[in-house]
DOMAR-353451 format. One record per atom (N, C-alpha, C): residue in three letters; residue number from 1; atom name; y, z, x. Coordinates in nm, 4 decimals. Layout:
N
- ALA,NUM,CA,Y,Z,X
...
// end
This chain:
153
- MET,1,N,6.4396,20.9237,8.3878
- MET,1,CA,6.3024,20.9412,8.3951
- MET,1,C,6.2495,20.8379,8.4771
- ALA,2,N,6.1447,20.8861,8.5633
- ALA,2,CA,6.0706,20.7878,8.6490
- ALA,2,C,5.9733,20.7086,8.5707
- LEU,3,N,5.9596,20.5928,8.6023
- LEU,3,CA,5.8494,20.5097,8.5827
- LEU,3,C,5.7646,20.4831,8.6741
- PHE,4,N,5.6202,20.5145,8.6373
- PHE,4,CA,5.5314,20.5191,8.7497
- PHE,4,C,5.4278,20.4144,8.7222
- LEU,5,N,5.4049,20.3236,8.8082
- LEU,5,CA,5.2890,20.2254,8.7992
- LEU,5,C,5.2092,20.2506,8.9083
- LEU,6,N,5.0756,20.2310,8.8632
- LEU,6,CA,4.9775,20.2538,8.9767
- LEU,6,C,4.9104,20.1346,9.0228
- ARG,7,N,4.8801,20.1117,9.1578
- ARG,7,CA,4.7961,20.0131,9.2005
- ARG,7,C,4.7403,20.0591,9.3233
- ARG,8,N,4.6403,19.9912,9.3576
- ARG,8,CA,4.5439,20.0260,9.5015
- ARG,8,C,4.6248,19.9238,9.6072
- TRP,9,N,4.6256,19.9719,9.7417
- TRP,9,CA,4.6797,19.9284,9.8660
- TRP,9,C,4.5825,19.8086,9.8940
- SER,10,N,4.6048,19.6962,9.9285
- SER,10,CA,4.5300,19.5967,9.9601
- SER,10,C,4.5759,19.5561,10.1113
- MET,11,N,4.5005,19.5813,10.2080
- MET,11,CA,4.5335,19.5556,10.3585
- MET,11,C,4.5809,19.4079,10.3736
- THR,12,N,4.5137,19.3122,10.2875
- THR,12,CA,4.5431,19.1891,10.3335
- THR,12,C,4.6875,19.1263,10.2320
- ALA,13,N,4.7335,19.2216,10.1876
- ALA,13,CA,4.8648,19.1762,10.1080
- ALA,13,C,4.9558,19.2967,10.1074
- GLY,14,N,4.9421,19.4033,10.2061
- GLY,14,CA,5.0176,19.5164,10.2048
- GLY,14,C,5.1914,19.4782,10.2167
- LYS,15,N,5.2506,19.5458,10.1475
- LYS,15,CA,5.4148,19.5240,10.1739
- LYS,15,C,5.4744,19.6274,10.2607
- ILE,16,N,5.5188,19.5925,10.3573
- ILE,16,CA,5.5625,19.6918,10.4688
- ILE,16,C,5.7159,19.6784,10.4775
- LEU,17,N,5.7834,19.7757,10.4651
- LEU,17,CA,5.9536,19.7729,10.4861
- LEU,17,C,5.9725,19.8273,10.6240
- ILE,18,N,6.0649,19.7365,10.6825
- ILE,18,CA,6.0968,19.7684,10.8218
- ILE,18,C,6.2247,19.8331,10.8201
- LEU,19,N,6.2821,19.9591,10.8701
- LEU,19,CA,6.4204,19.9523,10.8904
- LEU,19,C,6.4560,19.9733,11.0469
- GLU,20,N,6.4992,19.8868,11.0919
- GLU,20,CA,6.5394,19.8783,11.2447
- GLU,20,C,6.6557,19.8035,11.2621
- ASP,21,N,6.7628,19.8573,11.3282
- ASP,21,CA,6.9029,19.7779,11.3276
- ASP,21,C,6.8917,19.6959,11.4833
- ASP,22,N,6.7875,19.7066,11.5613
- ASP,22,CA,6.7896,19.6286,11.6813
- ASP,22,C,6.6998,19.5068,11.6479
- PRO,23,N,6.7881,19.3966,11.6211
- PRO,23,CA,6.7357,19.2688,11.5717
- PRO,23,C,6.5979,19.2067,11.6645
- ILE,24,N,6.6019,19.2427,11.7881
- ILE,24,CA,6.4981,19.1890,11.8809
- ILE,24,C,6.3591,19.2703,11.8552
- VAL,25,N,6.3777,19.4220,11.8346
- VAL,25,CA,6.2681,19.5198,11.8005
- VAL,25,C,6.1980,19.4808,11.6719
- ALA,26,N,6.3153,19.4627,11.5739
- ALA,26,CA,6.2640,19.4239,11.4240
- ALA,26,C,6.1951,19.3046,11.4438
- ARG,27,N,6.2178,19.1992,11.5197
- ARG,27,CA,6.1416,19.0798,11.4925
- ARG,27,C,6.0012,19.0884,11.5771
- VAL,28,N,5.9982,19.1721,11.6713
- VAL,28,CA,5.8527,19.1885,11.7317
- VAL,28,C,5.7839,19.2867,11.6476
- TYR,29,N,5.8281,19.3808,11.5764
- TYR,29,CA,5.7545,19.4606,11.4751
- TYR,29,C,5.7087,19.3742,11.3686
- GLY,30,N,5.8046,19.2790,11.3099
- GLY,30,CA,5.7593,19.2093,11.1960
- GLY,30,C,5.6706,19.1125,11.2258
- ARG,31,N,5.6666,19.0424,11.3291
- ARG,31,CA,5.5733,18.9409,11.3690
- ARG,31,C,5.4295,19.0010,11.3793
- ALA,32,N,5.4366,19.1271,11.4647
- ALA,32,CA,5.3052,19.1932,11.4767
- ALA,32,C,5.2283,19.2250,11.3481
- LEU,33,N,5.3155,19.2682,11.2559
- LEU,33,CA,5.2523,19.3118,11.1210
- LEU,33,C,5.2235,19.2082,11.0425
- ARG,34,N,5.2950,19.0900,11.0379
- ARG,34,CA,5.2578,18.9771,10.9801
- ARG,34,C,5.1280,18.9327,11.0170
- GLU,35,N,5.1168,18.9183,11.1574
- GLU,35,CA,4.9784,18.8752,11.2046
- GLU,35,C,4.8583,18.9383,11.1265
- ASP,36,N,4.8563,19.0504,11.0932
- ASP,36,CA,4.7600,19.1230,11.0204
- ASP,36,C,4.7544,19.0943,10.8636
- GLY,37,N,4.8424,19.0021,10.8370
- GLY,37,CA,4.8274,18.9573,10.6903
- GLY,37,C,4.9291,19.0354,10.5940
- ASN,38,N,5.0147,19.1248,10.6352
- ASN,38,CA,5.1074,19.1840,10.5469
- ASN,38,C,5.2283,19.1216,10.5360
- GLN,39,N,5.2740,19.1514,10.4184
- GLN,39,CA,5.4233,19.1003,10.3477
- GLN,39,C,5.5091,19.1940,10.4303
- VAL,40,N,5.6152,19.1566,10.5026
- VAL,40,CA,5.7063,19.2525,10.5710
- VAL,40,C,5.8365,19.1922,10.5438
- THR,41,N,5.9126,19.3026,10.5071
- THR,41,CA,6.0524,19.2870,10.4960
- THR,41,C,6.1300,19.3674,10.5877
- VAL,42,N,6.2065,19.3073,10.6613
- VAL,42,CA,6.3091,19.3794,10.7716
- VAL,42,C,6.4452,19.3963,10.7342
- CYS,43,N,6.4753,19.5255,10.7144
- CYS,43,CA,6.6271,19.5605,10.6908
- CYS,43,C,6.7075,19.6322,10.7968
- SER,44,N,6.8175,19.5861,10.8231
- SER,44,CA,6.8934,19.6510,10.9488
- SER,44,C,6.9783,19.7785,10.9104
- SER,45,N,7.0012,19.7835,10.7653
- SER,45,CA,7.0732,19.9076,10.7337
- SER,45,C,6.9965,20.0020,10.6401
- TYR,46,N,7.0578,20.1124,10.6419
- TYR,46,CA,7.0022,20.2139,10.5326
- TYR,46,C,6.9846,20.1574,10.3875
- GLU,47,N,7.1124,20.1337,10.3572
- GLU,47,CA,7.1593,20.0827,10.2097
- GLU,47,C,7.0856,19.9782,10.1861
- GLN,48,N,7.0644,19.8638,10.2779
- GLN,48,CA,6.9651,19.7436,10.2552
- GLN,48,C,6.8427,19.8020,10.2267
- ALA,49,N,6.7775,19.8831,10.3077
- ALA,49,CA,6.6479,19.9109,10.2830
- ALA,49,C,6.6289,20.0142,10.1692
- ARG,50,N,6.7113,20.0892,10.1297
- ARG,50,CA,6.7045,20.1694,10.0112
- ARG,50,C,6.6926,20.0817,9.8809
- GLU,51,N,6.7854,19.9832,9.8824
- GLU,51,CA,6.7871,19.8852,9.7705
- GLU,51,C,6.6558,19.8074,9.7536
- HIS,52,N,6.6069,19.7753,9.8718
- HIS,52,CA,6.4654,19.7299,9.8806
- HIS,52,C,6.3547,19.7928,9.8181
- LEU,53,N,6.3711,19.9295,9.8525
- LEU,53,CA,6.2707,20.0086,9.7958
- LEU,53,C,6.2793,20.0359,9.6495
- ARG,54,N,6.4159,20.0211,9.5913
- ARG,54,CA,6.4364,20.0333,9.4493
- ARG,54,C,6.3615,19.9240,9.3847
- GLN,55,N,6.4016,19.7993,9.4503
- GLN,55,CA,6.3478,19.6614,9.3766
- GLN,55,C,6.2086,19.6376,9.3920
- GLU,56,N,6.1613,19.6525,9.5122
- GLU,56,CA,6.0356,19.5956,9.5546
- GLU,56,C,5.9140,19.6866,9.5804
- GLN,57,N,5.9421,19.8142,9.5910
- GLN,57,CA,5.8326,19.9146,9.5938
- GLN,57,C,5.7326,19.8846,9.7213
- PRO,58,N,5.7645,19.8881,9.8093
- PRO,58,CA,5.6655,19.8436,9.9227
- PRO,58,C,5.5524,19.9598,9.9447
- ASP,59,N,5.4560,19.9353,9.9971
- ASP,59,CA,5.3260,20.0149,10.0393
- ASP,59,C,5.3389,20.0860,10.1491
- ALA,60,N,5.4382,20.0565,10.2480
- ALA,60,CA,5.4639,20.1441,10.3634
- ALA,60,C,5.5998,20.1245,10.4180
- VAL,61,N,5.6213,20.2148,10.5015
- VAL,61,CA,5.7694,20.1976,10.5764
- VAL,61,C,5.7514,20.2522,10.7053
- LEU,62,N,5.8167,20.1681,10.7782
- LEU,62,CA,5.8295,20.1938,10.9380
- LEU,62,C,5.9769,20.1911,10.9585
- THR,63,N,6.0144,20.3076,11.0141
- THR,63,CA,6.1643,20.3208,11.0418
- THR,63,C,6.1849,20.3847,11.1636
- ASP,64,N,6.2923,20.3409,11.2278
- ASP,64,CA,6.3523,20.3970,11.3211
- ASP,64,C,6.4274,20.5374,11.2944
- VAL,65,N,6.4385,20.6154,11.3930
- VAL,65,CA,6.5219,20.7400,11.3448
- VAL,65,C,6.6706,20.7112,11.3377
- ARG,66,N,6.7292,20.6541,11.4322
- ARG,66,CA,6.8808,20.6382,11.4285
- ARG,66,C,6.9112,20.5064,11.3842
- VAL,67,N,6.9587,20.4987,11.2768
- VAL,67,CA,7.0167,20.3506,11.2073
- VAL,67,C,7.1492,20.3488,11.1559
- GLY,68,N,7.2389,20.3278,11.2355
- GLY,68,CA,7.3744,20.3370,11.1899
- GLY,68,C,7.4235,20.4631,11.1619
- GLU,69,N,7.5033,20.5085,11.0739
- GLU,69,CA,7.5330,20.6486,11.0362
- GLU,69,C,7.4323,20.7247,10.9649
- TYR,70,N,7.3086,20.6622,10.9361
- TYR,70,CA,7.2046,20.7363,10.8630
- TYR,70,C,7.0815,20.7724,10.9520
- ASN,71,N,7.0298,20.8767,10.9253
- ASN,71,CA,6.9045,20.9000,10.9927
- ASN,71,C,6.7910,20.8309,10.8995
- GLY,72,N,6.7037,20.7552,10.9696
- GLY,72,CA,6.5894,20.6756,10.9149
- GLY,72,C,6.5141,20.7769,10.8560
- LEU,73,N,6.4937,20.9099,10.8808
- LEU,73,CA,6.4014,20.9983,10.8117
- LEU,73,C,6.4437,21.0018,10.6642
- GLN,74,N,6.5786,20.9853,10.6274
- GLN,74,CA,6.6175,20.9792,10.5019
- GLN,74,C,6.5389,20.8823,10.4184
- LEU,75,N,6.5277,20.7706,10.4549
- LEU,75,CA,6.4473,20.6596,10.3870
- LEU,75,C,6.3064,20.7035,10.3704
- ALA,76,N,6.2363,20.7366,10.4947
- ALA,76,CA,6.1036,20.8099,10.4727
- ALA,76,C,6.1007,20.9270,10.3681
- ILE,77,N,6.1942,20.9867,10.3349
- ILE,77,CA,6.1926,21.0932,10.2422
- ILE,77,C,6.2113,21.0358,10.1014
- VAL,78,N,6.2888,20.9474,10.0903
- VAL,78,CA,6.2992,20.8805,9.9453
- VAL,78,C,6.1693,20.8072,9.9245
- PHE,79,N,6.1148,20.7351,10.0151
- PHE,79,CA,5.9977,20.6678,10.0008
- PHE,79,C,5.8855,20.7587,9.9647
- ARG,80,N,5.8837,20.8810,10.0329
- ARG,80,CA,5.7738,20.9818,10.0069
- ARG,80,C,5.7837,21.0306,9.8651
- ARG,81,N,5.8876,21.0515,9.8229
- ARG,81,CA,5.9087,21.1177,9.6891
- ARG,81,C,5.8550,21.0100,9.5737
- CYS,82,N,5.8776,20.8762,9.6029
- CYS,82,CA,5.8355,20.7791,9.5272
- CYS,82,C,5.6991,20.7411,9.5225
- SER,83,N,5.6395,20.7570,9.6616
- SER,83,CA,5.5042,20.7040,9.7013
- SER,83,C,5.4391,20.8228,9.7737
- PRO,84,N,5.3760,20.9152,9.7048
- PRO,84,CA,5.3060,21.0212,9.7577
- PRO,84,C,5.2024,21.0106,9.8552
- ASP,85,N,5.1348,20.8852,9.8528
- ASP,85,CA,5.0183,20.8406,9.9391
- ASP,85,C,5.0546,20.7217,10.0106
- GLY,86,N,5.1857,20.6809,10.0118
- GLY,86,CA,5.2277,20.5218,10.0915
- GLY,86,C,5.2352,20.5840,10.2467
- ARG,87,N,5.2128,20.4957,10.3291
- ARG,87,CA,5.2095,20.5158,10.4581
- ARG,87,C,5.3759,20.5146,10.5245
- ILE,88,N,5.3980,20.6255,10.5953
- ILE,88,CA,5.5200,20.6244,10.6908
- ILE,88,C,5.4870,20.6237,10.8165
- VAL,89,N,5.5612,20.5446,10.9068
- VAL,89,CA,5.5712,20.5553,11.0413
- VAL,89,C,5.7052,20.5537,11.0918
- VAL,90,N,5.7311,20.6510,11.1704
- VAL,90,CA,5.8589,20.6641,11.2358
- VAL,90,C,5.8650,20.6410,11.3669
- VAL,91,N,5.9606,20.5606,11.4198
- VAL,91,CA,5.9631,20.5379,11.5778
- VAL,91,C,6.1010,20.5994,11.6370
- THR,92,N,6.0936,20.6407,11.7426
- THR,92,CA,6.2138,20.7063,11.8050
- THR,92,C,6.1859,20.6875,11.9678
- GLY,93,N,6.3256,20.6820,12.0218
- GLY,93,CA,6.3198,20.6892,12.1802
- GLY,93,C,6.2992,20.8270,12.2523
- TYR,94,N,6.3260,20.9417,12.1505
- TYR,94,CA,6.3365,21.0827,12.1908
- TYR,94,C,6.2213,21.1499,12.1640
- ASP,95,N,6.1514,21.2183,12.2292
- ASP,95,CA,6.0229,21.3006,12.2028
- ASP,95,C,6.1052,21.4151,12.1660
- ASP,96,N,6.1310,21.4494,12.0301
- ASP,96,CA,6.1900,21.5516,11.9937
- ASP,96,C,6.0919,21.6334,11.9024
- ALA,97,N,6.0694,21.7568,11.9464
- ALA,97,CA,5.9911,21.8423,11.8561
- ALA,97,C,6.0154,21.8524,11.6765
- VAL,98,N,6.1540,21.8565,11.6668
- VAL,98,CA,6.2059,21.8758,11.5251
- VAL,98,C,6.1760,21.7567,11.4534
- ILE,99,N,6.2029,21.6254,11.5250
- ILE,99,CA,6.1480,21.5129,11.4436
- ILE,99,C,6.0242,21.5016,11.4200
- ARG,100,N,5.9350,21.5190,11.5249
- ARG,100,CA,5.7887,21.5227,11.4988
- ARG,100,C,5.7464,21.6167,11.3978
- LYS,101,N,5.8097,21.7376,11.3896
- LYS,101,CA,5.7712,21.8175,11.2586
- LYS,101,C,5.8027,21.7739,11.1334
- GLU,102,N,5.9230,21.7039,11.1289
- GLU,102,CA,5.9624,21.6478,11.0017
- GLU,102,C,5.8838,21.5365,10.9656
- VAL,103,N,5.8510,21.4710,11.0503
- VAL,103,CA,5.7539,21.3453,11.0214
- VAL,103,C,5.6146,21.3905,10.9836
- GLY,104,N,5.5947,21.5018,11.0474
- GLY,104,CA,5.4599,21.5585,10.9983
- GLY,104,C,5.4577,21.6186,10.8604
- GLU,105,N,5.5720,21.6701,10.8385
- GLU,105,CA,5.5884,21.7214,10.6917
- GLU,105,C,5.5772,21.6267,10.5769
- LEU,106,N,5.6186,21.5028,10.6222
- LEU,106,CA,5.6213,21.3890,10.5469
- LEU,106,C,5.4712,21.3271,10.5379
- HIS,107,N,5.3831,21.3737,10.6215
- HIS,107,CA,5.2361,21.3191,10.6306
- HIS,107,C,5.2679,21.1733,10.6783
- GLY,108,N,5.3554,21.1526,10.7754
- GLY,108,CA,5.3844,21.0305,10.8571
- GLY,108,C,5.3352,21.0198,10.9830
- GLU,109,N,5.3309,20.9116,11.0545
- GLU,109,CA,5.2956,20.9121,11.1895
- GLU,109,C,5.4197,20.8936,11.2735
- PHE,110,N,5.4237,20.9571,11.3894
- PHE,110,CA,5.5261,20.9618,11.4986
- PHE,110,C,5.4856,20.8678,11.6071
- LEU,111,N,5.5841,20.7715,11.6282
- LEU,111,CA,5.5542,20.6816,11.7642
- LEU,111,C,5.6753,20.6891,11.8424
- LEU,112,N,5.6520,20.7027,11.9819
- LEU,112,CA,5.7614,20.7193,12.0825
- LEU,112,C,5.7728,20.5588,12.1357
- LYS,113,N,5.9130,20.5182,12.1347
- LYS,113,CA,5.9588,20.3894,12.1788
- LYS,113,C,5.9376,20.4082,12.3507
- PRO,114,N,5.9084,20.3092,12.4147
- PRO,114,CA,5.8677,20.1819,12.3608
- PRO,114,C,5.7231,20.1569,12.2957
- VAL,115,N,5.7159,20.1146,12.1689
- VAL,115,CA,5.5916,20.1106,12.0995
- VAL,115,C,5.5058,19.9906,12.1498
- ARG,116,N,5.3821,20.0381,12.1910
- ARG,116,CA,5.2811,19.9243,12.2163
- ARG,116,C,5.2561,19.8368,12.0983
- ILE,117,N,5.2225,19.7143,12.0740
- ILE,117,CA,5.2049,19.6397,11.9552
- ILE,117,C,5.0458,19.6952,11.9115
- ALA,118,N,4.9610,19.7278,11.9956
- ALA,118,CA,4.8320,19.7877,11.9552
- ALA,118,C,4.8514,19.9126,11.8722
- GLU,119,N,4.9285,19.9837,11.9185
- GLU,119,CA,4.9546,20.1122,11.8807
- GLU,119,C,5.0308,20.0925,11.7422
- LEU,120,N,5.1208,20.0169,11.7343
- LEU,120,CA,5.1927,19.9821,11.5968
- LEU,120,C,5.0816,19.9301,11.4888
- LYS,121,N,4.9942,19.8526,11.5250
- LYS,121,CA,4.9116,19.7916,11.4389
- LYS,121,C,4.8303,19.8885,11.4129
- GLY,122,N,4.7869,19.9784,11.4830
- GLY,122,CA,4.6805,20.0959,11.4586
- GLY,122,C,4.7405,20.1964,11.3536
- ALA,123,N,4.8888,20.2104,11.3648
- ALA,123,CA,4.9155,20.3188,11.2731
- ALA,123,C,4.9043,20.2648,11.1412
- PHE,124,N,4.9105,20.1267,11.1114
- PHE,124,CA,4.8992,20.0574,10.9646
- PHE,124,C,4.7606,20.0265,10.9372
- SER,125,N,4.6496,20.0103,11.0370
- SER,125,CA,4.5133,19.9916,11.0081
- SER,125,C,4.4536,20.0889,10.9339
- ALA,126,N,4.5010,20.2133,10.9435
- ALA,126,CA,4.4359,20.3134,10.8450
- ALA,126,C,4.4799,20.3034,10.6908
- LEU,127,N,4.5572,20.2038,10.6642
- LEU,127,CA,4.5898,20.1994,10.5175
- LEU,127,C,4.4981,20.1267,10.4301
- ASP,128,N,4.3658,20.0761,10.4694
- ASP,128,CA,4.3077,20.0043,10.3909
- ASP,128,C,4.2303,20.0765,10.2739
- ARG,129,N,4.2350,20.1960,10.2887
- ARG,129,CA,4.1468,20.2765,10.1786
- ARG,129,C,4.2688,20.3784,10.1237
- GLN,130,N,4.3797,20.3517,10.1046
- GLN,130,CA,4.4608,20.4573,10.0541
- GLN,130,C,4.4053,20.4871,9.9139
- PRO,131,N,4.4280,20.5820,9.8517
- PRO,131,CA,4.4226,20.6183,9.7222
- PRO,131,C,4.5433,20.5608,9.6229
- LEU,132,N,4.5316,20.5821,9.4696
- LEU,132,CA,4.6300,20.5338,9.4158
- LEU,132,C,4.7631,20.6313,9.4454
- TYR,133,N,4.8700,20.5448,9.3991
- TYR,133,CA,5.0142,20.6102,9.4214
- TYR,133,C,5.1090,20.5465,9.3311
- ALA,134,N,5.2185,20.6260,9.3238
- ALA,134,CA,5.3173,20.5811,9.2396
- ALA,134,C,5.4104,20.4891,9.3041
- GLU,135,N,5.4648,20.3742,9.2315
- GLU,135,CA,5.5241,20.2708,9.2918
- GLU,135,C,5.6750,20.2802,9.2781
- ARG,136,N,5.7272,20.3347,9.1833
- ARG,136,CA,5.8608,20.3163,9.1396
- ARG,136,C,5.9101,20.4439,9.1127
- CYS,137,N,6.0332,20.4761,9.1520
- CYS,137,CA,6.1023,20.6069,9.1356
- CYS,137,C,6.2432,20.5774,9.0819
- SER,138,N,6.2903,20.6386,8.9751
- SER,138,CA,6.4174,20.6278,8.9242
- SER,138,C,6.5201,20.6990,9.0000
- MET,139,N,6.4803,20.7800,9.0948
- MET,139,CA,6.5784,20.8629,9.1768
- MET,139,C,6.6589,20.7635,9.2889
- LEU,140,N,6.5972,20.6579,9.3003
- LEU,140,CA,6.6578,20.5428,9.3991
- LEU,140,C,6.7982,20.4919,9.3525
- SER,141,N,6.8249,20.5212,9.2269
- SER,141,CA,6.9702,20.4704,9.1810
- SER,141,C,7.0794,20.5646,9.2323
- GLY,142,N,7.0496,20.6905,9.2711
- GLY,142,CA,7.1374,20.8047,9.3271
- GLY,142,C,7.1758,20.7740,9.4574
- GLY,143,N,7.2462,20.8532,9.5134
- GLY,143,CA,7.2964,20.8425,9.6448
- GLY,143,C,7.1956,20.9110,9.7540
- GLY,144,N,7.2159,20.8505,9.8737
- GLY,144,CA,7.1166,20.9023,9.9660
- GLY,144,C,7.1635,20.9901,10.0762
- ARG,145,N,7.2775,21.0477,10.0537
- ARG,145,CA,7.3548,21.1195,10.1726
- ARG,145,C,7.3106,21.2657,10.1617
- GLY,146,N,7.2297,21.3059,10.0631
- GLY,146,CA,7.1988,21.4502,10.0605
- GLY,146,C,7.0948,21.5066,10.1721
- GLN,147,N,7.0370,21.4059,10.2504
- GLN,147,CA,6.9565,21.4611,10.3433
- GLN,147,C,7.0047,21.4902,10.4863
- SER,148,N,6.9435,21.5411,10.5626
- SER,148,CA,6.9911,21.5540,10.7020
- SER,148,C,7.0219,21.4168,10.7767
- GLN,149,N,7.1252,21.4216,10.8573
- GLN,149,CA,7.1586,21.3239,10.9264
- GLN,149,C,7.1706,21.3260,11.0852
- ASN,150,N,7.0430,21.3678,11.1256
- ASN,150,CA,7.0042,21.3814,11.2820
- ASN,150,C,7.0607,21.2685,11.3548
- SER,151,N,7.0968,21.2603,11.4645
- SER,151,CA,7.1611,21.1556,11.5366
- SER,151,C,7.0673,21.0977,11.6403
- HIS,152,N,6.9120,21.1259,11.6042
- HIS,152,CA,6.8270,21.0654,11.7222
- HIS,152,C,6.8089,20.9513,11.7222
- SER,153,N,6.7507,20.8741,11.8113
- SER,153,CA,6.6957,20.7529,11.8038
- SER,153,C,6.5759,20.7413,11.8749
// end
């Protein structure tokens, strides 16, 4: 049974989880989002990011599509189930209509690489008035391989 705790988003202390396996790109994303007062955690693998979701319940997720053997959309799907109103931003190097549709179905934002810093910050600036949402979800203790594993990046 899931335990749901409710809280409001605070833009000055927003917790953002980044899933990006390129350390240079991850550093740039993290630095840009920290400049706006966010608490940022960078994970380089799906497994690490999923564990972080289970333990820390971030307010938003920024994920690349292709991350190792996993599709970063898997993380977005798990996050959405646990946080119906949390912010999802998906980045990829390919303008793929199927991925755009999947991101849209998650009510997320699709950004095409290379991502401009202003564009990245803008994707998270709309968070300052998010409604209440669920923070914690018991499903995170299960496996994550049930979702599609597209190989896009």
